[in-house]
C-alpha positions in Angstrom: 33.6 28.2 -170.0 33.5 31.9 -170.8 33.8 33.1 -174.3 35.9 35.9 -175.3 34.5 39.5 -175.6 33.8 40.3 -179.0 32.1 44.0 -178.5 31.7 45.6 -182.0 34.1 48.7 -180.6 37.0 46.5 -181.1 36.3 45.1 -184.9 38.2 46.6 -187.7 36.3 49.9 -189.3 34.4 48.7 -192.5 32.9 50.6 -195.4 30.0 51.3 -193.6 32.0 53.6 -191.0 33.8 55.2 -193.4 32.4 59.1 -193.5 29.8 59.4 -196.3 30.3 62.0 -199.4 27.2 64.2 -199.5 25.1 63.7 -202.3 25.4 65.9 -205.0 23.9 67.1 -208.3 23.1 69.2 -211.0 20.0 71.1 -211.6 19.1 72.6 -214.6 16.5 75.5 -214.2 14.3 76.6 -217.2 12.3 80.0 -216.9 9.8 81.5 -219.9 11.2 85.0 -218.3 12.9 86.9 -221.1 15.0 88.4 -218.5 16.2 84.8 -217.0 19.1 83.5 -219.4 17.8 79.9 -219.9 18.4 77.8 -218.6 20.3 78.3 -215.3 22.8 75.9 -214.2 24.0 74.8 -211.1 26.6 72.4 -210.9 27.0 70.1 -207.7 24.3 71.8 -206.0 24.3 69.7 -202.6 20.9 67.4 -202.0 20.4 68.9 -198.9 19.8 72.4 -200.3 16.5 73.6 -199.4 14.0 75.6 -201.4 14.5 78.8 -199.5 18.5 78.1 -200.1 17.6 77.4 -203.9 15.8 80.9 -204.0 18.6 82.8 -202.6 20.8 81.2 -205.3 18.6 81.9 -207.6 18.5 85.6 -206.8 22.2 86.0 -206.6 22.8 85.3 -210.6 20.3 87.1 -211.6 20.1 90.5 -212.0 16.5 91.5 -211.1 16.8 89.8 -208.0 13.7 88.3 -207.4 12.5 88.2 -203.8 11.8 85.1 -202.6 8.4 86.0 -202.4 8.4 86.7 -206.2 9.6 83.1 -207.4 7.8 79.9 -208.1 9.7 76.8 -208.4 7.7 74.2 -209.8 8.8 70.5 -210.7 6.4 67.9 -212.5 3.7 70.1 -211.9 4.2 70.7 -208.5 4.7 74.0 -206.9 7.7 73.7 -204.3 5.6 75.7 -201.7 7.8 74.4 -198.3 10.8 76.5 -197.6 12.4 73.5 -196.2 11.8 71.0 -198.6 15.0 69.5 -199.5 16.2 69.2 -203.2 16.7 65.4 -201.9 13.0 65.2 -201.1 12.1 66.4 -203.9 14.3 64.4 -206.9 15.2 61.5 -204.4 18.9 60.1 -205.8 18.7 61.7 -209.1 22.0 63.1 -210.0 20.3 65.4 -212.3 17.1 67.7 -211.9 15.2 69.9 -214.0 12.9 72.9 -212.2 10.6 75.6 -214.0 11.2 78.9 -212.6 8.8 81.5 -212.8 9.1 85.1 -211.5 6.4 88.6 -210.9 7.6 91.7 -209.4 3.5 92.5 -208.1 
């Protein structure tokens, strides 16, 4: 006797099938520079934000508008040197993160 077809497509959608809200977190950036208000706070930052994207956002809020090559972002003593590294790569699934930022004009 043949069994009825129980294909996956006919099942009711589960919570796994629903679209997942993108991971967001609050990022605090501390800088030793007197020209940088400390800390810089970026609430609701997407975890998919890359180091390059973050440097652009920092540049947009600072009066000195430091170029990417003049910004150094540091997390736990490690320079974030890969432009395409995401904040999720750096912080994992944490909902709060902290970086140190240094700018140079040379």
